[in-house]
N, C-alpha and C positions, 0 to 999 in steps of 0.2 A: 972632308966629308965628300963622298961620291955623290954625284948628281946623275940621276937616271931620268930620261925623258918620262914626262907624265907625272913625276913625284912632285910633292908640294915644294920641295926645295928648288926644283927646276923651274917652277912657275913663279917663284917669288921675284917681285920687281926689284930694281936698282935701289929703291928707297927702303927695301926690306919687307914691304907690304904685300901679301899674297892677294890682296883685293884691288890693287891699282888696275890691272887689265879689266876687270869687271866694272869698275867705276868709270873707266874710259868709254866702255860700251854703253853704260847707262846714260852718260852725258851725250853721247853720239845719238842715241834713241831719243832723248829729251829734246835735243836741238832739231832733229827731223820732225818731231811732233809739233814743235813750236812753228816751224815753217809751214806745215800742213794746216795748222789752226789759223794762221794769219792769211794764207791763200783762201781758205774756206770763207773766212770772215770778209775778206776783201770782195770775193764774188757776190756774196750775200747782200752786202750794202752797195755794190757797184764802186768800189774804191780800188786804188792800187795796193798790192801787199805791203809796199814801203810805207804806206800811210798808216799801217796797223801796228799796235803794240799790245803785248799781253800784260793783263793785270792779274791779281790773285783770283778775280771772279768773272773776268770777261776778256774779250778781244775789242779793242777800241780802234775804230776805223774812221777817219774823217768826222769825228764827233758822234759816231754811232757806236753804241755798245751792243756786242753779240755776246750773250751770257754763256758761260761755261756750265751752268747748273742745268 
């Protein structure tokens, strides 16, 4: 099969999935958002970002919850 730049065959990842590159971009964006959320919550409650963790509904920093709703 010939592979031409820009064709689906050329963009297919080594594991055979054409969606792998997009999945990596989504994960990178989600990681960046998580960092921003922890930094914001840390400033909001006066804690260090390392003290913050994400839950399904909030960022918890040093015992304080900052809601994501």
